N, C-alpha and C positions, 0 to 999 in steps of 0.2 A: 585590479578586474577581479572581484570573487563574483562565479557566476552563483547565483542561491541557489540553495537545496531544494527543488521538489513536493518533496516528501519525507518526510522526520520520526522518529519516534521515541514519547515518554520510555520515562525511566520503567516504566511498567509491564510498560508494551516488549522493552525490548527484555524485561530477567524474563513476560515470560516466553520468548522467542529463543532464547535460550536453555528456557526447561525440556519445551515442544521440540526443541532440537536433539538435547539428550536422551528422550525419548523417540522422534522419526530419523532424525541426519538432517541431514542439508531442506532446507522450507526454501518456498519460494508464496508469493503473495500478490493474488491477483483481485484488483479494485473489481469488485463485483456491480452490475449494471442488470443483473437478470431483475425479472420476474417474481421467483422463488425466494431468495434473501437480500432483494432488495439494495441498496446503493449498498457493500459492506467491503472492508477486506476480508476474504479468506485467502486462507492456508493450508494450503498444502505441504508434502512430501514433493519434492522436487526432483521431476521424471516422471510425477503420476497427474500434471496439470498440462496440456501440450499449449505451449505458446506459440503464436503463430505470426503470420505477417502482418498481423488486423491491430497485435499489440508493442502496447509500446513502455521502454521500459524508463521509470518516474527515476529512478535510483534505488539506491540499500539501503536499510536499517537493519545493524543488528548480522551485516556480511551476507543477507538478505532481499533477492532481488525482486524490485517490486515492480508490479503490470499492471496497466488499464488495456483496454480495444482501442482504438483508435479514436472511435465514433467520440468514445467516453470521454476519452480525455481532448476535445474538441469544448464540449462544455466547461471543464476542468484549470485546463490549460494558466487560467489567471491567478489559479489558487495554490498557495501553499501549503502541502497534507498534512496532516500531524496523523499518527496512527497511536490510541490509550487503549490503552483497557480497561473496561468497565465489569462491575459484575451482570450473568445475567443468562441466557444461555444466545447464543452468536447463528450463522448461519448452519445449515444441518450438515454442511460437508465440509466445513473449516475446525481444524483441525485443534482449537483452543475449546471448543466443548464440549467434551470429559471433565477441564477444567473449572469449572461452572461461571467461567467468564468469558466477553466475547472484546473483537478487535475490531473498534469503533474508530472514524476518520476526523477528524477536527479537519477546520478549516480557516482561510483566513487569504482574503485580494491580496497581491501582489501589490506593492507600491508602483506607478507608475516607471518609476527607474530602475527597478527590480525587473519588470518584464521588459524594460527596453533591452534589460543585458542578458537577462535570457533568451528575446526573441531575434540579438544580435552575436549568440552563440548558438544559435540555430537550435533552438529546445522547445522553443514555440511552435 
């Protein structure tokens, strides 16, 4: 039984993550649920964004941990998230802004079978 991944990344997102790592060092992602930047994946230098007890790690993309708040996870736990990159300006605090690109979250609902596996693995 393979546990479904809760967060994935496209090749373009992985390439941008590698570029940002070469500039900023180790990174982390936090799926924003805030008012200023809407709900978008935010990329930070690791250690410059405080992860706390109210955050859930969904997995890693490109060797970079991906988190969201527990309260937001309640809304997203039924979905597989795929982090992609599109042209444009992202969140004003996210590292990709100067690149003229922004990270974007795409999602699909897990199947009933996939969700049951996640439940049995205590991932939701």
